[in-house]
Phi, psi and omega in degrees: 000135180241126176245127178195181181208153182296331185277357185263109181304316177297326178296313182294326178289327182281330185306312180297324178295314180294322178302314180298311181297319179300308182296320177298320180294313179298316181293339178278356176094003179283142174277122188195146176213149173246140175239119180278127178243098189288142170249020180288160184267343182216160178298322179298314178299315179302309183299317180298312183289315182296334180297345179268000187248137179269005184255186181276167178213152169282125182307143183303322183289352179268053183299331178295320178292315179300318179295316179297319179294317178299319178292313182302319183262004176067037180289121182242350181199168178232154356285146176231137174229112177260132175261121188231141169243158190291343182258320185253354179085213183293125175244354174204111179271000179245044182301324180299312179296321179298317179292318181297322182279344184227064187290352182262005179182156183284141182283084184286150175292139178282000000 
C-alpha cells in the first residue's frame, strides 16, 4: 500500500523510482500490485497525481476506506510504502527505504 499526495515533494520525487521498480517487477512476471491511498485534498489533485501511476488506487471519494486503512496500518506520515502479503500482513513497513536502496528490483520477502 502506498500513501502519498501530489503536494508532497518527497512523494513526487519517489513516484518515478517506484514506477520503474513496479514496471520492472511486473515485466519480470512476478505477481505484484500496489494500491495508492491518496492524502490529497481534492479529486482534481488526486486525478492529476494518480495519472502518473501505473498501479491501482482507492477511489478518492472512498475517504472512509482510506481513513480506515491509514488507522489500521498506523500511517502517520507520507510518503509511506507498506509491503504486505495476503497471509501474514505487513512484512516491511519501510518499503520506501527498501525501494530506494534497491532500485534494480523489488525488495521481496524472504
